[in-house]
Structures are given as C-alpha cells and as structure tokens.
C-alpha positions in Angstrom: -29.4 -27.4 -4.3 -29.8 -31.0 -3.0 -32.3 -32.5 -1.9 -32.8 -33.0 2.0 -35.2 -35.6 4.0 -35.5 -35.4 7.4 -37.4 -38.3 9.3 -38.4 -36.7 12.7 -40.8 -36.6 15.5 -42.4 -33.4 17.6 -41.0 -34.0 20.7 -37.1 -35.2 19.5 -34.3 -32.3 20.6 -31.8 -33.9 18.1 -34.2 -32.8 15.7 -34.3 -29.7 16.5 -30.7 -29.6 16.4 -30.4 -31.2 13.0 -32.9 -28.6 11.6 -31.0 -25.6 13.2 -28.4 -26.7 11.2 -29.6 -27.0 8.2 -31.5 -24.2 8.3 -28.1 -22.3 9.2 -26.5 -23.5 6.4 -29.4 -22.4 4.0 -30.5 -25.6 2.9 -34.7 -26.4 2.0 -35.6 -29.5 3.7 -38.5 -31.9 3.3 -39.7 -33.0 6.5 -41.8 -36.3 7.3 -43.1 -36.5 10.7 -43.3 -40.3 11.6 -44.6 -40.3 15.5 -48.2 -40.8 14.1 -47.9 -42.9 11.0 -46.6 -46.9 11.5 -46.1 -47.2 7.8 -43.6 -44.1 8.0 -41.5 -45.8 10.7 -41.3 -48.4 8.6 -40.3 -46.5 5.6 -37.3 -44.8 7.5 -36.1 -48.1 9.4 -35.9 -49.8 5.6 -34.0 -46.9 4.2 -32.1 -46.7 7.1 -30.7 -50.1 7.1 -32.6 -50.7 10.1 -31.6 -47.6 12.5 -34.4 -46.5 14.5 -34.0 -43.4 16.1 -34.9 -40.0 14.7 -33.5 -37.9 12.7 -32.4 -39.8 9.9 -31.4 -37.1 7.4 -31.0 -37.9 3.7 -29.1 -36.0 1.2 -30.1 -36.4 -2.6 -31.4 -40.0 -1.8 -28.1 -40.7 0.4 -28.1 -41.9 4.1 -26.5 -39.6 6.4 -27.5 -40.9 9.6 -28.3 -38.8 12.2 -27.6 -35.8 14.0 -24.6 -36.7 15.4 -23.5 -37.8 11.9 -24.8 -34.3 10.1 -22.7 -32.1 12.9 -19.8 -34.7 12.4 -19.9 -33.8 8.3 -20.2 -30.6 9.1 -16.4 -30.5 11.7 -14.9 -32.6 8.7 -15.8 -29.7 6.1 -18.3 -32.0 4.4 -21.4 -31.1 4.3 -21.9 -28.0 2.6 -20.2 -30.0 -0.4 -23.1 -32.1 -0.1 -25.7 -29.5 0.0 -24.4 -28.0 -3.1 -24.2 -31.5 -5.2 
C-alpha cells in the first residue's frame, strides 16, 4: 500500500472530505496538523511548491495537491492505482 501524507488543520472541511475519501478507499494515511506549528507550515509550503492551503496531499512523496485534486484523480480512475503503488 502507498505511503500517504496529508497536511491539514482541525477546522478545515476540505481536509475532512479528503480524509473521508482516503478512508473509503481503505488507504492508511499520516495526518500532520499544521495549525499550531509555523515550522510545519513552512515545511508543507516547501514540499508543495509554495501552496498555502490545506489539505496538501502526498502519495509516495509525490505531491497530489488538495482535496479537489484528490477527487479529480478518483473521478479519472487514477487514484486507486496510485494507492496500490
């Protein structure tokens, strides 16, 4: 199974939606709450090419993007394949 990391905050509805999709797919994921740690905010911005929104999702260290990007991959029937790698 793929290594999935999701950077999120506690109050983000898009983070909840992304985690629900990953859970529905049976994907285990590491969640990193950036809401209280400026160093983690900087880390995710660096890893994501400067994006400042959450969630930011990585599968096998490849930046997927945010919630809409994750759902777009699923709609294009590409998410399951990424999660199997």
